[in-house]
N, C-alpha and C positions, 0 to 999 in steps of 0.2 A: 332100432334093430338089436336083437340079441346077438352078442358075439360068442357063439358057441363053437367056433373053430378058428384056426389060424388065418384062413383066407378072409373071414369077416373082420378079424382084428386088424389084419394088414390093410384092408380097404379103409377102415376107420383111421388108422395111422396116416395113410396117404392123404386123406381128406383133411386131417389135422395139420399136416405139413403144408398142404395147399393154402389153408387159411393163414398159417403162420407167415408163409412167403408173401401173400397178398398184403398182410399187415405191415411187413417190413418194407414193401415198395412204397407204402404211404408214409412211413416214418423216416426213411433215408433222406428224402429231400430236406427235411427239417434239420437232420443231423449235418448234412452238407453245409447248409446255411449257417449253422451254429459253430462249425469247426473253424478255428483260427489258423492252425498249422496247415500249410499248403499240401504237404504229403498226406495228411489225414483227410483233408477235403477230397483229394484225388482218389484215395483208397475207397472212400465212401461212394464217390461217383462211379468208380469202376465196379464196385460191388452192387450198386443199383442196377447196372446193366446185366450183371450176372444173375441177380435176383429175378429180374424180368425173364431171363432164360429159364431159371428154375421153375417159375410159374408155368411157363409154356411146356416144359418137360412134364410137369405134373398133370397139366391139362391133357397132354397127349397120352400119358399113361392111364389116366382115368377114362379117357375116351376109348382106348384100346380094351380096357376092362369092362366097357359098357356101363360106366358109372356116371350118371348125368347129374345127380344131386351132390353138389360141392358145398352144401349149406352149413357144414359144421364150423363152429367158431373155436379157434385155438385160444383157450383161456390162459394157458401158460405164457404164450407169446404176448398176449394182451397185457398181462401183468409185468413182464419184463420191459416192454416198451413204455408202459406207464411210469415205471421206476426211472427209466432213462430220461423221460421228459421232465420229471420232477427234478432230477439231478441237473439238467441243462438250465432249468429255471433258478436253481439254488446256488450255482457256482458263482463265486465272488469275482473271479477274473478269468480271462480267456484261456490261459494255460491250464488252470485247474479244471475248467470246463472241458478242455480237450482230453485231459487225463480221465475225467469222468465219462466222456463220450466213448473212449476206448474201452473202459471198464464195462459200460453198458453194452457196447457192441460185442465184446467178447463173451458176455453172458448169453447174448442172443446166438452167437456162433456155436457155443458149446451146447446149447439147447438143440440147435439144428443138427449138429454132429451126432448127438445121441439119437435123435429121431431118424436121421438118414441111415445111421449104422444099423438100427433095428429093422427098417423096411428093406434094406439090402439083404440082410440075413433072411427075412421072411420070404422075399422074392426068390432067393436061391432055394430055400426049403420047399417052396411051392412050385418049383420048376418053371420059373419065368426068367431065364438067363438074360434075355435082351433088356427086360425091365430092370433087372438087378444091375446091369451094366450102366444104364442111364442114371439110376439112382446113385451108383458108385461114383460116377462122374461129378454129380452134384456134391456128394460127400467130400470128394477130393478138393473141389473148389472152396467149400466151406473151411476145410482145414488150411488151405493156402491163405484164405482171407484172415483167419485167426493168426496165422504166423506173421503175416504182413503187419497186422495191428500190433503184435508184440514188438516187432522190429521198430516201428514208428514210436511206440511208447518208450522203449529202452534207449533209442538213439537221440530222440528229440524231446518229446512231450514231457516225460517224467522229469528230465533234467531241467527243463524250463519251469515246470510247476514247482519243483523243489525250491 
């Protein structure tokens, strides 16, 4: 599809985020299993539940917009998750692996925050206030997850890895 207006671009961005969230739901169980620090494992478990909600929100939004084709593949998220998987494999000890897991997870969070910030702005511009509100809720949850990961890194994981 030719993206010749903001609405078409917005739909493509929503489909990209949908793909990203689906990929994250597949990656998080592996990250949960790899995490040594109980607080980190719990944060990943909590975020898996949230991510499943994000997928459902995006499905609801796409349905409301009458978009049935969700077939886009988010190559950016694919790359970020591949790098995270390589890091998990290459870490020599559990605490270094946990520090690397946080680093990889925060890269993912920042990618999502950029995407959600954009689609919230587009939804507002295109006069879809209810959708903008739903997307803002997800953006706020992504920011909270990022903050939680920073707290775990600074209070436990980075200290143990050092």
